[in-house]
All heavy atoms as an XYZ file, in Angstrom:
772
protein
N       0.819     -1.190      0.000
C       0.000      0.000      0.000
C       0.862      1.253      0.000
O       0.546      2.207     -0.673
C      -0.925     -0.012      1.208
C      -1.875      1.151      1.221
S      -3.102      0.889      2.495
C      -3.892      2.447      2.488
N       1.965      1.252      0.747
C       2.853      2.410      0.776
C       3.451      2.661     -0.595
O       3.608      3.803     -1.008
C       3.950      2.212      1.796
N       3.777      1.596     -1.312
C       4.327      1.745     -2.651
C       3.314      2.408     -3.564
O       3.644      3.269     -4.365
C       4.719      0.385     -3.220
C       5.885     -0.244     -2.510
C       6.216     -1.593     -3.085
C       7.347     -2.234     -2.325
N       7.660     -3.554     -2.834
N       2.081      2.003     -3.434
C       1.020      2.574     -4.250
C       0.876      4.055     -3.941
O       0.711      4.870     -4.833
C      -0.290      1.846     -3.958
C      -1.443      2.346     -4.787
C      -2.728      1.625     -4.464
O      -2.786      0.793     -3.571
N      -3.766      1.950     -5.183
N       0.971      4.416     -2.701
C       0.821      5.805     -2.280
C       1.947      6.668     -2.837
O       1.707      7.769     -3.307
C       0.765      5.896     -0.749
C      -0.498      5.205     -0.246
C       0.787      7.340     -0.292
C      -0.555      5.036      1.242
N       3.167      6.192     -2.810
C       4.300      6.983     -3.278
C       4.188      7.299     -4.760
O       4.384      8.434     -5.170
C       5.615      6.230     -3.034
O       5.721      5.939     -1.655
C       6.801      7.061     -3.458
N       3.867      6.322     -5.573
C       3.760      6.545     -7.010
C       2.660      7.532     -7.340
O       2.817      8.387     -8.198
C       3.498      5.228     -7.731
C       4.673      4.328     -7.682
O       5.802      4.780     -7.585
N       4.437      3.052     -7.743
N       1.561      7.405     -6.694
C       0.442      8.293     -6.952
C       0.799      9.714     -6.602
O       0.457     10.643     -7.303
C      -0.786      7.849     -6.149
O      -1.061      6.492     -6.459
C      -1.996      8.684     -6.472
N       1.466      9.889     -5.513
C       1.834     11.224     -5.061
C       2.699     11.941     -6.075
O       2.474     13.114     -6.361
C       2.578     11.143     -3.729
C       3.081     12.462     -3.200
C       1.903     13.394     -2.938
C       3.860     12.251     -1.932
N       3.669     11.260     -6.608
C       4.573     11.870     -7.577
C       3.798     12.370     -8.788
O       3.976     13.493     -9.235
C       5.677     10.889     -8.003
C       6.520     11.462     -9.118
C       6.544     10.533     -6.830
N       2.944     11.560     -9.321
C       2.167     11.934    -10.498
C       1.206     13.062    -10.181
O       1.053     14.005    -10.940
C       1.415     10.725    -11.028
C       0.493     10.984    -12.196
C       1.277     11.587    -13.375
C      -0.161      9.703    -12.638
N       0.548     12.945     -9.086
C      -0.425     13.953     -8.682
C       0.228     15.312     -8.525
O      -0.318     16.316     -8.961
C      -1.109     13.554     -7.366
C      -2.007     12.356     -7.608
C      -1.929     14.698     -6.799
C      -2.591     11.749     -6.373
N       1.339     15.350     -7.911
C       2.022     16.619     -7.691
C       2.422     17.266     -9.007
O       2.306     18.471     -9.180
C       3.231     16.402     -6.794
C       2.896     15.900     -5.405
C       4.168     15.629     -4.621
C       2.016     16.878     -4.671
N       2.879     16.458     -9.940
C       3.256     16.987    -11.246
C       2.036     17.532    -11.975
O       2.083     18.601    -12.579
C       3.940     15.914    -12.080
N       0.956     16.813    -11.914
C      -0.266     17.262    -12.576
C      -0.848     18.493    -11.900
O      -1.304     19.417    -12.561
C      -1.296     16.143    -12.589
C      -0.935     14.987    -13.488
C      -1.953     13.864    -13.362
C      -0.847     15.440    -14.924
N      -0.837     18.492    -10.602
C      -1.346     19.650     -9.875
C      -0.529     20.886    -10.220
O      -1.073     21.971    -10.410
C      -1.314     19.392     -8.377
N       0.776     20.724    -10.338
C       1.631     21.846    -10.715
C       1.285     22.322    -12.120
O       1.282     23.524    -12.394
C       3.096     21.437    -10.641
N       0.971     21.412    -13.015
C       0.589     21.782    -14.377
C      -0.689     22.605    -14.357
O      -0.821     23.604    -15.056
C       0.407     20.536    -15.238
N      -1.635     22.199    -13.543
C      -2.894     22.921    -13.433
C      -2.661     24.312    -12.856
O      -3.162     25.307    -13.359
C      -3.905     22.133    -12.565
C      -5.129     22.975    -12.263
C      -4.299     20.852    -13.274
N      -1.862     24.391    -11.804
C      -1.573     25.670    -11.164
C      -0.835     26.603    -12.115
O      -1.069     27.799    -12.134
C      -0.751     25.459     -9.874
C      -0.216     26.772     -9.333
C      -1.614     24.772     -8.826
N       0.040     26.049    -12.951
C       0.814     26.862    -13.892
C       0.071     27.157    -15.181
O       0.631     27.702    -16.114
C       2.153     26.179    -14.196
C       3.083     26.232    -13.012
O       3.088     27.201    -12.273
N       3.851     25.185    -12.811
N      -1.214     26.781    -15.247
C      -2.030     27.134    -16.399
C      -1.962     26.168    -17.559
O      -2.495     26.447    -18.625
N      -1.360     25.020    -17.395
C      -1.257     24.049    -18.478
C      -2.374     23.013    -18.361
O      -2.163     21.818    -18.453
C       0.109     23.361    -18.453
C       0.424     22.626    -19.739
O      -0.323     22.825    -20.720
O       1.396     21.866    -19.767
N      -3.594     23.495    -18.160
C      -4.741     22.639    -17.907
C      -5.097     21.786    -19.117
O      -5.523     20.648    -18.978
C      -5.954     23.485    -17.480
C      -7.165     22.611    -17.249
C      -5.627     24.278    -16.233
N      -4.908     22.288    -20.313
C      -5.307     21.568    -21.520
C      -4.603     20.233    -21.667
O      -5.173     19.279    -22.181
C      -5.047     22.429    -22.751
N      -3.370     20.135    -21.215
C      -2.611     18.900    -21.391
C      -2.605     18.029    -20.138
O      -2.078     16.931    -20.162
C      -1.148     19.204    -21.768
O      -0.554     19.960    -20.719
C      -1.071     19.963    -23.071
N      -3.198     18.499    -19.066
C      -3.182     17.748    -17.811
C      -4.427     16.870    -17.695
O      -5.533     17.330    -17.916
C      -3.118     18.705    -16.629
N      -4.244     15.589    -17.346
C      -5.405     14.719    -17.141
C      -6.139     15.110    -15.861
O      -5.584     15.778    -14.993
C      -4.785     13.331    -17.017
C      -3.381     13.566    -16.622
C      -2.990     14.907    -17.160
N      -7.381     14.670    -15.713
C      -8.152     15.019    -14.518
C      -7.844     14.096    -13.345
O      -8.046     14.461    -12.199
C      -9.643     14.984    -14.832
O     -10.024     13.677    -15.216
N      -7.354     12.888    -13.646
C      -7.011     11.930    -12.596
C      -5.652     11.336    -12.882
O      -5.347     10.985    -14.019
C      -8.050     10.785    -12.537
O      -9.337     11.347    -12.305
C      -7.727      9.813    -11.427
N      -4.837     11.214    -11.839
C      -3.506     10.624    -11.978
C      -3.277      9.661    -10.822
O      -3.462     10.019     -9.658
C      -2.413     11.698    -11.973
C      -2.554     12.579    -13.182
C      -1.039     11.060    -11.913
C      -1.587     13.719    -13.219
N      -2.864      8.478    -11.152
C      -2.525      7.464    -10.131
C      -3.618      7.318     -9.086
O      -3.367      7.298     -7.885
C      -1.177      7.771     -9.511
S       0.173      7.734    -10.690
N      -4.856      7.255     -9.562
C      -6.045      7.033     -8.733
C      -6.493      8.237     -7.918
O      -7.315      8.094     -7.020
C      -5.850      5.841     -7.784
C      -5.570      4.555     -8.515
O      -5.994      4.367     -9.649
N      -4.829      3.670     -7.886
N      -5.949      9.413     -8.203
C      -6.331     10.606     -7.446
C      -6.639     11.743     -8.422
O      -5.952     11.920     -9.425
C      -5.202     11.032     -6.482
C      -5.574     12.280     -5.719
C      -4.905      9.908     -5.514
N      -7.642     12.526     -8.098
C      -7.984     13.683     -8.925
C      -6.883     14.734     -8.786
O      -6.378     14.983     -7.694
C      -9.320     14.281     -8.498
C     -10.478     13.364     -8.788
C     -11.779     13.987     -8.367
C     -12.916     13.015     -8.626
N     -14.189     13.562     -8.178
N      -6.541     15.341     -9.904
C      -5.486     16.356     -9.914
C      -5.828     17.497     -8.962
O      -4.959     18.010     -8.260
C      -5.252     16.878    -11.346
C      -4.295     18.055    -11.336
C      -4.734     15.758    -12.227
N      -7.094     17.861     -8.914
C      -7.504     18.940     -8.016
C      -7.201     18.595     -6.557
O      -6.866     19.471     -5.762
C      -8.991     19.221     -8.194
N      -7.290     17.319     -6.214
C      -6.960     16.896     -4.849
C      -5.465     17.018     -4.602
O      -5.029     17.400     -3.517
C      -7.389     15.452     -4.617
C      -8.885     15.238     -4.574
C      -9.227     13.791     -4.370
O      -9.141     13.021     -5.352
O      -9.575     13.425     -3.229
N      -4.674     16.690     -5.603
C      -3.220     16.775     -5.472
C      -2.756     18.189     -5.182
O      -1.743     18.390     -4.528
C      -2.562     16.271     -6.741
C      -2.672     14.788     -6.987
C      -2.091     14.419     -8.345
C      -1.959     14.041     -5.895
N      -3.497     19.157     -5.706
C      -3.133     20.552     -5.484
C      -3.073     20.882     -3.992
O      -2.370     21.808     -3.590
C      -4.119     21.465     -6.203
N      -3.758     20.104     -3.181
C      -3.742     20.299     -1.730
C      -2.321     20.173     -1.173
O      -1.990     20.762     -0.155
C      -4.656     19.257     -1.067
C      -4.777     19.406      0.418
C      -5.533     20.650      0.856
O      -6.577     20.969      0.255
O      -5.062     21.314      1.798
N      -1.472     19.419     -1.879
C      -0.107     19.170     -1.395
C       0.939     20.123     -1.971
O       2.111     20.049     -1.575
C       0.288     17.728     -1.723
S      -0.676     16.497     -0.825
N       0.572     20.971     -2.876
C       1.567     21.859     -3.498
C       2.363     22.690     -2.502
O       3.581     22.789     -2.633
C       0.918     22.749     -4.554
C       0.690     22.080     -5.895
C      -0.050     23.023     -6.842
C       1.993     21.633     -6.520
N       1.742     23.296     -1.495
C       2.544     24.080     -0.555
C       3.628     23.240      0.134
O       4.704     23.751      0.427
C       1.517     24.589      0.462
C       0.227     24.598     -0.281
C       0.307     23.411     -1.212
N       3.354     21.965      0.349
C       4.284     21.098      1.077
C       5.436     20.587      0.215
O       6.337     19.928      0.733
C       3.526     19.906      1.669
N       5.432     20.912     -1.075
C       6.508     20.430     -1.950
C       7.205     21.536     -2.725
O       8.107     21.274     -3.495
C       5.991     19.369     -2.943
C       4.920     19.954     -3.853
C       5.504     18.135     -2.224
C       4.587     19.100     -5.048
N       6.781     22.779     -2.535
C       7.393     23.876     -3.288
C       8.211     24.774     -2.360
O       7.942     24.878     -1.171
C       6.324     24.710     -4.024
O       5.347     25.150     -3.090
C       5.658     23.905     -5.119
N       9.218     25.390     -2.932
C      10.077     26.290     -2.173
C      11.244     25.550     -1.539
O      11.297     24.325     -1.531
N      12.195     26.316     -1.016
C      13.381     25.720     -0.395
C      13.059     25.021      0.915
O      13.614     23.972      1.225
C      14.436     26.799     -0.149
C      15.182     27.183     -1.405
C      16.355     28.096     -1.087
O      17.061     27.856     -0.074
O      16.564     29.044     -1.841
N      12.202     25.602      1.706
C      11.823     25.030      3.001
C      10.301     24.943      3.085
O       9.661     25.749      3.770
C      12.366     25.886      4.152
C      13.885     25.980      4.249
C      14.303     27.021      5.267
C      14.465     24.621      4.605
N       9.718     23.969      2.392
C       8.256     23.883      2.386
C       7.712     23.521      3.769
O       8.382     22.834      4.547
C       7.970     22.770      1.383
C       9.200     21.955      1.326
C      10.334     22.902      1.619
N       6.501     23.990      4.073
C       5.893     23.650      5.364
C       5.507     22.168      5.398
O       5.444     21.511      4.357
C       4.651     24.537      5.409
C       4.312     24.754      3.973
C       5.636     24.799      3.249
N       5.233     21.664      6.584
C       4.766     20.283      6.730
C       3.440     20.138      5.988
O       2.675     21.101      5.886
C       4.589     19.940      8.204
C       5.934     19.972      8.931
C       6.001     19.140     10.164
N       5.604     17.753     10.059
C       6.387     16.759      9.628
N       7.605     17.018      9.217
N       5.951     15.525      9.617
N       3.168     18.948      5.460
C       1.897     18.742      4.765
C       0.722     18.836      5.736
O       0.845     18.479      6.909
C       2.027     17.332      4.186
C       3.058     16.662      5.010
C       3.992     17.742      5.481
N      -0.385     19.312      5.215
C      -1.602     19.389      6.024
C      -2.210     17.994      6.139
O      -1.847     17.072      5.400
C      -2.637     20.315      5.361
O      -3.015     19.739      4.099
C      -2.085     21.727      5.158
N      -3.158     17.844      7.040
C      -3.837     16.548      7.172
C      -4.599     16.221      5.900
O      -4.686     15.056      5.500
C      -4.764     16.542      8.390
O      -5.750     17.539      8.273
N      -5.120     17.240      5.219
C      -5.830     17.009      3.947
C      -4.856     16.491      2.895
O      -5.184     15.590      2.127
C      -6.502     18.291      3.453
C      -7.736     18.671      4.209
C      -8.386     19.885      3.577
C      -9.622     20.309      4.324
N     -10.275     21.466      3.698
N      -3.675     17.065      2.843
C      -2.654     16.618      1.897
C      -2.305     15.157      2.175
O      -2.255     14.335      1.251
C      -1.408     17.491      1.991
S       0.018     16.851      1.083
N      -2.075     14.811      3.423
C      -1.710     13.430      3.756
C      -2.842     12.467      3.432
O      -2.587     11.325      3.026
C      -1.297     13.333      5.221
S       0.333     14.072      5.531
N      -4.068     12.907      3.551
C      -5.205     12.055      3.164
C      -5.151     11.757      1.673
O      -5.429     10.640      1.245
C      -6.529     12.736      3.507
O      -6.704     12.824      4.893
N      -4.786     12.752      0.893
C      -4.649     12.569     -0.557
C      -3.497     11.610     -0.846
O      -3.628     10.693     -1.661
C      -4.421     13.922     -1.268
C      -4.050     13.714     -2.723
C      -5.649     14.810     -1.141
N      -2.389     11.803     -0.172
C      -1.209     10.958     -0.382
C      -1.539      9.501     -0.062
O      -1.124      8.592     -0.774
C      -0.015     11.449      0.465
C       1.151     10.474      0.378
C       0.423     12.837      0.012
N      -2.313      9.284      0.976
C      -2.646      7.917      1.390
C      -3.460      7.169      0.338
O      -3.390      5.953      0.246
C      -3.400      7.930      2.715
C      -2.486      8.170      3.873
C      -3.202      8.052      5.221
N      -2.332      8.558      6.260
C      -2.347      9.806      6.714
N      -3.214     10.689      6.232
N      -1.503     10.187      7.649
N      -4.245      7.882     -0.435
C      -5.053      7.186     -1.442
C      -4.419      7.200     -2.832
O      -4.971      6.675     -3.781
C      -6.478      7.727     -1.464
C      -6.653      9.157     -1.864
C      -8.126      9.525     -1.764
C      -8.414     10.882     -2.328
N      -9.840     11.187     -2.302
N      -3.239      7.753     -2.924
C      -2.525      7.817     -4.193
C      -1.726      6.544     -4.446
O      -1.159      5.973     -3.528
C      -1.559      9.021     -4.181
O      -2.298     10.205     -3.967
C      -0.795      9.124     -5.482
N      -1.660      6.133     -5.703
C      -0.834      4.981     -6.081
C       0.593      5.507     -6.207
O       0.975      6.041     -7.245
C      -1.328      4.395     -7.397
C      -0.488      3.251     -7.879
O       0.698      3.143     -7.566
N      -1.079      2.383     -8.673
N       1.381      5.362     -5.169
C       2.720      5.948     -5.135
C       3.665      5.327     -6.163
O       4.511      6.007     -6.723
C       3.313      5.849     -3.734
C       2.600      6.674     -2.670
C       3.267      6.476     -1.314
C       2.583      8.141     -3.034
N       3.550      4.054     -6.401
C       4.406      3.416     -7.401
C       4.123      4.038     -8.772
O       5.034      4.314     -9.538
C       4.187      1.907     -7.446
C       5.158      1.230     -8.386
C       5.275     -0.246     -8.165
N       5.621     -0.657     -6.816
C       6.844     -0.565     -6.279
N       7.833     -0.050     -6.963
N       7.062     -0.982     -5.049
N       2.876      4.272     -9.061
C       2.485      4.926    -10.313
C       3.081      6.338    -10.368
O       3.639      6.747    -11.371
C       0.962      4.971    -10.393
S       0.294      6.019    -11.697
N       2.967      7.060     -9.286
C       3.443      8.433     -9.229
C       4.956      8.530     -9.401
O       5.459      9.485     -9.991
C       3.009      9.066     -7.909
C       3.035     10.570     -7.820
C       2.207     11.205     -8.927
C       2.531     11.020     -6.469
N       5.684      7.547     -8.919
C       7.143      7.550     -9.052
C       7.591      7.592    -10.508
O       8.665      8.103    -10.810
C       7.745      6.326     -8.373
S       7.868      6.491     -6.601
N       6.785      7.083    -11.385
C       7.126      7.076    -12.804
C       7.241      8.489    -13.362
O       7.836      8.704    -14.401
C       6.075      6.298    -13.598
C       6.030      4.835    -13.249
C       4.918      4.142    -13.995
C       4.809      2.687    -13.564
N       3.671      2.015    -14.203
N       6.683      9.446    -12.652
C       6.666     10.833    -13.117
C       7.678     11.729    -12.419
O       7.722     12.924    -12.672
C       5.255     11.408    -12.942
C       4.236     10.694    -13.772
C       3.551      9.600    -13.272
C       3.984     11.094    -15.077
C       2.627      8.926    -14.039
C       3.072     10.418    -15.849
C       2.393      9.334    -15.326
O       1.485      8.662    -16.096
N       8.485     11.161    -11.530
C       9.378     12.010    -10.733
C      10.344     12.836    -11.580
O      10.720     13.926    -11.192
C      10.123     11.187     -9.686
C      11.117     10.211    -10.228
C      11.759      9.428     -9.101
C      12.718      8.405     -9.657
N      13.325      7.622     -8.593
N      10.718     12.350    -12.743
C      11.632     13.106    -13.602
C      10.953     14.330    -14.215
O      11.620     15.214    -14.750
C      12.202     12.215    -14.697
O      11.171     11.764    -15.555
N       9.652     14.398    -14.117
C       8.887     15.512    -14.682
C       8.669     16.647    -13.686
O       8.245     17.726    -14.073
C       7.520     15.010    -15.164
C       7.591     13.880    -16.174
C       8.228     14.312    -17.480
O       7.864     15.387    -17.978
O       9.093     13.578    -17.981
N       8.926     16.424    -12.418
C       8.624     17.422    -11.396
C       9.254     18.780    -11.653
O       8.601     19.806    -11.524
C       9.071     16.947    -10.014
C       8.266     15.819     -9.451
C       8.833     14.982     -8.525
C       6.970     15.604     -9.839
C       8.103     13.930     -7.984
C       6.230     14.563     -9.313
C       6.804     13.724     -8.378
N      10.524     18.788    -11.991
C      11.233     20.057    -12.179
C      10.598     20.901    -13.281
O      10.586     22.127    -13.193
C      12.701     19.803    -12.477
N      10.045     20.253    -14.290
C       9.387     20.983    -15.383
C       8.226     21.822    -14.872
O       7.842     22.798    -15.488
C       8.853     20.019    -16.445
C       9.920     19.308    -17.228
C       9.280     18.380    -18.238
C      10.293     17.536    -18.957
N       9.649     16.594    -19.905
N       7.653     21.393    -13.743
C       6.495     22.079    -13.179
C       6.847     22.904    -11.947
O       5.980     23.312    -11.192
C       5.409     21.059    -12.845
C       4.921     20.301    -14.040
C       5.301     18.984    -14.241
C       4.116     20.896    -14.978
C       4.865     18.278    -15.338
C       3.677     20.209    -16.090
C       4.049     18.896    -16.274
N       8.141     23.117    -11.743
C       8.568     23.946    -10.628
C       8.539     23.239     -9.284
O       8.540     23.893     -8.244
N       8.511     21.903     -9.299
C       8.484     21.134     -8.059
C       9.843     20.477     -7.859
O      10.340     19.797     -8.759
C       7.375     20.059     -8.114
C       7.442     19.145     -6.898
C       6.003     20.707     -8.237
N      10.440     20.682     -6.702
C      11.714     20.052     -6.390
C      11.449     18.572     -6.114
O      10.695     18.238     -5.189
C      12.320     20.717     -5.155
C      13.693     20.172     -4.800
O      14.011     19.015     -5.158
O      14.453     20.907     -4.150
N      12.039     17.661     -6.904
C      11.795     16.227     -6.700
C      12.111     15.761     -5.275
O      11.416     14.896     -4.740
C      12.720     15.545     -7.711
C      12.946     16.570     -8.766
C      12.908     17.893     -8.052
N      13.118     16.347     -4.635
C      13.449     15.960     -3.259
C      12.283     16.270     -2.318
O      11.969     15.478     -1.432
C      14.720     16.667     -2.780
C      15.983     16.160     -3.447
C      17.214     16.800     -2.851
C      17.275     18.233     -3.338
N      18.471     18.964     -2.932
N      11.659     17.421     -2.516
C      10.515     17.784     -1.683
C       9.352     16.821     -1.919
O       8.696     16.386     -0.975
C      10.048     19.209     -1.978
C      11.021     20.258     -1.512
O      11.944     19.985     -0.753
N      10.835     21.477     -1.983
N       9.107     16.511     -3.179
C       7.997     15.617     -3.518
C       8.225     14.221     -2.952
O       7.317     13.611     -2.396
C       7.810     15.558     -5.030
N       9.447     13.728     -3.069
C       9.745     12.386     -2.590
C       9.803     12.303     -1.063
O       9.707     11.218     -0.491
C      11.039     11.874     -3.215
C      10.974     11.679     -4.733
C      12.339     11.294     -5.282
C       9.927     10.656     -5.114
N       9.944     13.443     -0.399
C       9.946     13.471      1.066
C       8.526     13.482      1.640
O       8.324     13.172      2.812
C      10.707     14.701      1.563
N       7.560     13.797      0.818
C       6.187     13.956      1.294
C       5.594     12.682      1.908
O       4.991     12.758      2.987
C       5.307     14.481      0.167
C       3.922     14.957      0.552
C       3.972     15.999      1.655
C       3.235     15.540     -0.670
N       5.739     11.516      1.283
C       5.160     10.319      1.913
C       5.676     10.094      3.341
O       4.894      9.784      4.239
C       5.584      9.185      0.978
C       5.718      9.843     -0.346
C       6.285     11.204     -0.031
N       6.971     10.265      3.549
C       7.530     10.064      4.891
C       6.924     11.063      5.873
O       6.624     10.718      7.016
C       9.050     10.204      4.863
C       9.694      9.935      6.197
C      11.193      9.970      6.139
C      11.797      9.686      7.510
N      13.248      9.713      7.476
N       6.745     12.288      5.434
C       6.142     13.303      6.300
C       4.700     12.950      6.650
O       4.173     13.404      7.656
C       6.205     14.674      5.634
C       7.607     15.229      5.557
C       7.626     16.587      4.881
C       9.036     17.149      4.823
N       9.071     18.472      4.160
N       4.083     12.133      5.794
C       2.713     11.667      6.037
C       2.708     10.265      6.656
O       1.699      9.567      6.634
C       1.923     11.670      4.728
S       1.559     13.320      4.100
N       3.879      9.855      7.161
C       4.056      8.566      7.840
C       3.807      7.370      6.917
O       3.214      6.371      7.313
C       3.186      8.503      9.080
C       3.558      9.592     10.070
C       2.740      9.549     11.304
C       3.238     10.691     12.193
N       2.377     11.035     13.243
N       4.288      7.488      5.681
C       4.202      6.414      4.693
C       5.604      6.098      4.201
O       6.496      6.939      4.282
C       3.330      6.841      3.514
C       1.888      7.208      3.863
C       1.232      7.907      2.691
C       1.113      5.969      4.260
N       5.770      4.926      3.653
C       7.077      4.545      3.115
C       7.075      4.713      1.603
O       6.150      4.312      0.932
C       7.412      3.101      3.467
C       7.711      2.919      4.938
C       8.288      1.581      5.194
C       8.628      1.471      6.665
N       9.481      0.326      6.935
N       8.141      5.307      1.120
C       8.336      5.483     -0.317
C       8.872      4.168     -0.882
O       9.749      3.547     -0.283
C       9.362      6.601     -0.538
C       9.577      7.110     -1.937
C       8.320      7.796     -2.460
C      10.726      8.098     -1.943
N       8.344      3.710     -2.010
C       8.891      2.483     -2.603
C      10.393      2.626     -2.844
O      10.853      3.684     -3.259
C       8.134      2.367     -3.925
C       6.883      3.113     -3.719
C       7.250      4.255     -2.799
N      11.128      1.566     -2.582
C      12.593      1.609     -2.731
C      13.006      2.008     -4.119
O      13.942      2.790     -4.290
C      13.195      0.261     -2.367
C      13.124     -0.054     -0.905
C      13.752     -1.378     -0.590
C      13.621     -1.687      0.884
N      14.223     -2.968      1.231
N      12.340      1.499     -5.139
C      12.727      1.817     -6.513
C      12.401      3.257     -6.883
O      12.873      3.769     -7.882
C      12.098      0.844     -7.506
C      10.581      0.822     -7.448
O      10.009      1.187     -6.404
O       9.970      0.412     -8.446
N      11.641      3.931     -6.079
C      11.307      5.340     -6.342
C      12.387      6.275     -5.824
O      12.498      7.397     -6.258
C       9.978      5.679     -5.687
S       9.328      7.295     -6.123
N      13.199      5.829     -4.919
C      14.219      6.672     -4.302
C      15.408      6.907     -5.206
O      16.209      7.792     -4.971
C      14.689      6.040     -2.991
C      13.603      5.969     -1.947
C      14.076      5.264     -0.710
C      12.948      5.084      0.272
N      13.381      4.379      1.479
N      15.554      6.119     -6.254
C      16.716      6.224     -7.145
C      16.632      7.433     -8.019
O      15.644      7.913     -8.391
C      16.831      4.970     -8.009
C      17.069      3.745     -7.172
C      17.094      2.530     -8.042
C      17.253      1.279     -7.205
N      17.254      0.076     -7.971
């Protein structure tokens, strides 16, 4: 389950960033089992040099995300202004384990 959550989170964050940056036309409405609009809840927790801790709403989204799926998108984060290190740290901050293959 933790692996599923990590992958979903990565994809969701990338899509949410696309929506926030105005690239709505190319962004799907659902990524890794989570609606992109829900992923936007986690944007504050993954942007900037010292992002704040994720909110309980953000962690709820992360818990239902397919993290293994989301990990496939980690190379895309920077394109959307998201620091991959911040995004990959989010599951742990929500008391979840990131899939080992996602950490590479």
